[in-house]
N, C-alpha and C positions, 0 to 999 in steps of 0.2 A: 477450275476452282482455284481461288487465290488463298494464300495463307498469311496470317499475321500473328505476332506474339500476343498472347492473351494471358492475363492473370488467372490462376485456377479458380478463384472465387467467382469469376465471370463466365465460366465455361458453359453453363446451362443455356446461355443465350446463343451459343454457337453450335448446339447439337445439330447434326446433319451436315455440318460443314467441315472443311479442313482448317486446322489452326495449328500454330506452333506454341509450345510452352517451354519456358526455361525454369530450371530448378535444380535441386540436389537429390541424389538417389538415397532413399531410406531402406528399400528392400529390393532384393533380386531373387528370381528363381527361374528355372528353365527345365523343360522336359526333353530337351534336345531338338525339338521341332517348333515349340512355342515358348516364347520368353515373356516374362512379366517384369515390368519396372514400376515400382512405386516411387514417386518423387513428390517433394514439397517445394513450394516457392514462397512460403511465409503467409500466403493468404488461404491456402488449402492444400489438400493432398489429391493426387491423381494417379490412377493406375493406367499404364500404357501396355498394350499387348503387341508383340512382334511375332508374326508367323514367318518362319524361315523361308518358306517357298514363295512368300509374297513380297519379299524385299530384296534389294540388291545385296550381293555377297558382302560388300564392305560394311553394310549396315549391321548384318549379323556378326561380322568380325568385331565391330565396335562394341556390340553388346558384350562380347566375350571379355573385353578389356575393362568393363565397368566394375567399380567397387563402391562400397558405402561412402556417401558424401561426395562422390564425383559430381561436379556441376555439368549439366547437359542441356541440350535443346532437343526436343522431340516434336515431330510433325506428323499429323495423321487426322483421320476423320473421327469426329466425336459422336458418341451415341449414348443414350440413356441406359443406365444399368443400376438397378436398385441395390445390387450386392456390392458395388464398388464404392470406395470412399467418395463422398460428395455427390453420389448418384450419377456420375458421368464416367465413361471409360473411353480411352483413345485406342484406335487401331493404327499403330504407328507404321509409317512407311519410310521415315527418315530419322536419323539419329546423329547428333553432333556432340562430341566431347569438348567441353569448354575448359574445364579445370580438372585434371586428374587428381585422385586422392589415393595416397599410398595405402597398402593393405594393413598398416599398423595404426589405423585410426584408434585413438586412445580409449574411447567409450564404446564398449562392446555390450551385447545383450546378455549381461550377467550382473551380479551384484558388485557394486563398487562402494568403497568407503566414502563417507561424507567429505573427508579431507581431500581425497583423490578427486572427487567431483568438483569441489571448490577450487582446487588447483587448476582444473580444466573448465572453469566456469564459462569461459568464452566458447567452448564447444558444448557444454552441458545445456546451454540455452537452446540448442537445436532440438532437444528431446520434446516429445509430445506433451509430457506433463508440464515442463517449464514453459512451453508456448501457451498452454492453457492458462496457467497462472498469470502470465504476462498480459494475456487478453482480458482477464478479469480485472487486473489492476488498471489497465487502460480504460476500461468501461467505468470503473469506479472514479477514476480521475475526471473523466468527462462529466460524469454525473455530479461530481462536486461543483464543477464550474456551472453546470446547468441549474443546480439547486439555488445557488446564490444569485445567478443572473436573473432567474425567474422572479426572485424576491427583491430585486433592485439593489443588491449589494455592489459595491465598487471593489475591484481587486486592487490591492496596494502591495507593491514589491518592496520588502524591507531589507536592510543591510545584512550581509553575512558577516562582515567585519564590524565589530562594535566595541565601545569602551564600557558599556553598561550591561550588567548581567541580570537575568530574571529569576534564576533558580539557584539553589544551593549546590546542585550536583557539579561534577567536575567539568572543567573548561579546557579547551585547547587554546593556548596562548601563542602569540607571535609578536615580534617587534615590528612596530608600524612607523617606519621612517623616524622623524623627530618627535612623534607624538607619544612615544612610550609604548606600553603593552596594549595590544588589541586582542580580542577574543573572537573565536568563531562562534556565531550566534547559536544559543541553545533555545531561543524562542524569538519570534518576531513580534511578540505581544506588546511590549512597551511602545514600540513605534506604531503598532496598530491602534493603541489608545489615542495617540496624537492624531492619527488619521480619522478616528471615529468622531473626534471633536470638530473636524473639518467637513466630513462627508456623511456623518450620521450612522451609517452601517457599512462596514467594510469586511474584507477577509484577506488574509495573506496565505500564500501557498508556496512553500519553499523548503530547501534542505536545512536541517538543524543538526547540531553536533554536541555530543555529550561524552566527556572523557571518563566516564565511570568504568571501573574495571569489573564489568559484569559479563558473565559467560552464559547467561540463561538463554532459553529459546525465545525470550521476549525482548531482547536488547540488541541494538545495533549502535555503533558509535556515530554513524551518519544515517539519518532517516528523514522522512518528509512529514511535515506538519501542516495542517490546515487550521487557521486561527481566525475565526470571525470575532469582531468586536462591535458592540451595538450600543449607541448612546440611548440613554433612558431605560434600558433593560435592567431589571433587578435579577436576583438569583433565581427566582421562580420563572421569570421570562426566559432566562438563560437555559434552564433545564428543558423547558418546552421546545425551544429551538433545537436543542441537542437531540431530543427524541424524534422530532420531525426529520432532522437531517439523517440520523442513523437509519431510520425506517426507509427513507427515500433511497439511500445508497444500496441497502439490501434488496429492496424491490427492483431496483434497476438491474442489479446483477442477476436476479432470478429471471427477469423478463428478457434480458438480452444475452445472457451467457449460459443458457441451458446446456448447450453442447459441451462447453468448457467444464462446467460443474460436473457433468456426467463423466467426462474424461478423468476428472479428479476423484471420481467415486464419492462425491460429496452427498451426504444425506441432507436434502434440502428441507425436510419437514421442520427442523428447528428454525430455519431462516424464515419460513412462511409465517411463523408466529411472532415475528418481530414487528409489532404494530404498537403505536402509542395508545394509552399512556404507559410509561415504564414505572414499576414500583419505586417508591422513594422511602429510604430508610435513613433516619438520622444516625450520625456516627455513634452517639451514646447508646442508642437502641441496638446498633450493630454490634457493639462490644458485648452487650448482654446476650445477644443471640449467639455470638461466638463462644462465650464462656459456657453456655449451656451445651454447645456442641463439642466441648472439650478443649478449646483453644486456651492458651496461657496468656493471651493478650490482656494488657492493662490499659485503662483509660489514659490517653495521652500518646499511646503508641500508634505509629502509622500501620496501615494494613499491609500484610505480606501476601504473596501469591496464594499460599494455603488458606489464609483468612478469606481472601476474595472468592476462592473456589467454594468454601463452605457457605458463604452468603448467597451465592447465585444458585446453589444446587436445588433450592426449593422454588425456583422461578423458571418460567419457560421463555423468558425474554430478557434483555438487558435490564439492569437495575441501577438506581442512583443511590450512592451513599453521600450524605450531605452534612455540612457544618462540622468539619474536622477541628481538632484542637489547633490553636494558633501556632504553637511551637512546631507542629508537624508540617506547616505549610509556608508558602512564600510570603515575603514582606508586603506584597502589593494587594493582598486579599482583604476585603472589607471586614472589619470587626463586627461580630454579631451583637447588635444592641440588646438582644434578649439574654445573651450569655457571653460576656466579654472574653471568656476563656477560649471561645471558638471563633471561627471566621465563616463568612457566607460563601461556601465553596461546595463543589461536588465532584465526585468521580463517577463516570459511567462504566459499569463493569459488564463485559460481554459474557454470555453463558458458555457452557461447554469447556470451561477451564481456560478461556482466553484472557480473562481478567480485564484490567483497565484499558480502555481504548480512548477515553476522553478525560481530561482534567479541566475543570472550569471554575470560575468564581465571579462574584460581584467584586469590583475593584474598590480599594479604599479611596474615597473622594475627599476625605478630610486632610487638609494640608499638614496640620500639626501631628496628627496620628501617623501619617505616612513618614514624616521626618523622623519620628521616634522609632518606627520600625526599621528604617534604613540604618539609623545609628545602632540600634540593638543588634542588627545583623553584621555590624562591622564593615559595611560597604562604604566605598569612597564617595562622600557627599558630592564632590565636584562632578563626578560622572553622571549624577542624577539631577543636575540643575534644570536641564530642559524638561525632564519628566515631571519635576515638581511644578514647573510653570503651568502644566495642565490643570493643576488644582488652584494655582494662584490666579490665573486669568479665566474665570468662568467655570469653576468646577461643576461637575455634573455626574449624576448616577449613570453608571455604565457597567457592562458585564461582557464576558467573552469566554472562550474555551479553546483548547487545542485538541484536535483529533489526530492520533498517530496513524498515518496512512498504512504503513506496513502491518501493524497489529490488526487493523480493520480488515485489510485484504486477506491476511492469514486466517482470520476467523471466518470470513465469507467462504474462502476456499476450503476450509477444514484442514489447512496445512499446519503441522505441529510446530514448525520453526520458521521464524520470520526471515531467516537468511535466504529462503527460496522465493520471496515475493518482491525482491528488488534485484535488478539485473546484475549488479556487481556489489555484493554486500561488503560492508566494512565492519569488521569485528575487532576486538582488542588485540587479537593475534593474527589479523589478516589485513594486508594492505594491497594485495595483488590477487588475480589480475585486475 
């Protein structure tokens, strides 16, 4: 029989044959005559059994040298075993140590503080929980691309360095050669609007940056946003697209990440109820609901996390809050013709306390009104000349939204803090590793 290196995920196809597997040790135990090695290779987990009397003395000696996270290669015959992880077990006859691991591996099977784990994030990623979260995120990212591809959207990659800003929140600034100050993008939306005029329906998917001094479980300084923009869509069309999109992502995770969600001990029954249509509540009505629930909110205030939680507690799926006051929202949002105090926008709030996962709006397509809003915000008019051209040369009704990837994945996983759903989180007090 010949052996070859096989990924653990593919071992079922090799049952009854000899194969070699490379990976990292996660667990070790021995009775003195029989030894068990559990190893992972990133695609799965395998248990290998070494019987002392059936292997060469040097193989048994190498087992004695193993520690957690040692990288090894094991060779042996594979057999089905329902009790083993992955349903396959190996009877090992050969063992090679590739990379030793000292006995002082920092992350031990005990409680560690969050700061300690974040300091060792490069190693924390190896844990079962973190691997499960990463796989859900990966599936959600693929589902995002599939959703838009199936609907004929074009992906457009927008600049990270820009002179034009889209929101009022804090910005990271840097000097840009002889061009003055540039900012790390907090949204790709403005460029997405230009692309929508060229291609009809587009989406952007990339990192965004906000220099807000926020320490909540819902904020990162660097995060990923998905921002579709659709020509001829109005605010109602925009909300329909959002609910279809969110339901698609949740369904995809349920269908393809069942094992990962089980590892995360996620109660999936709330996710099963995420189907369109989502309830829609006008901002003015939301304020009245909140007052009845004891909130001190006044008309004109933006919604806080506690307000959002109060609004969703009566619903079993995400909800829309739409048509916020103009002063609470960005300059590019379309003035509501039925109530000029408000703009045609919406927030999509996830249940279970996760809050806003989407912010969207119909865009202001009136040139003069857009100029007024830019001036009112005190923004540099010169930086928006190209943006105003979109209204000057063939203005058009259009709408779009931004979905925060980390907030969405945190909700799907049932993870309380979004710092766990990105490989290397950037927080206001953390720039490493």
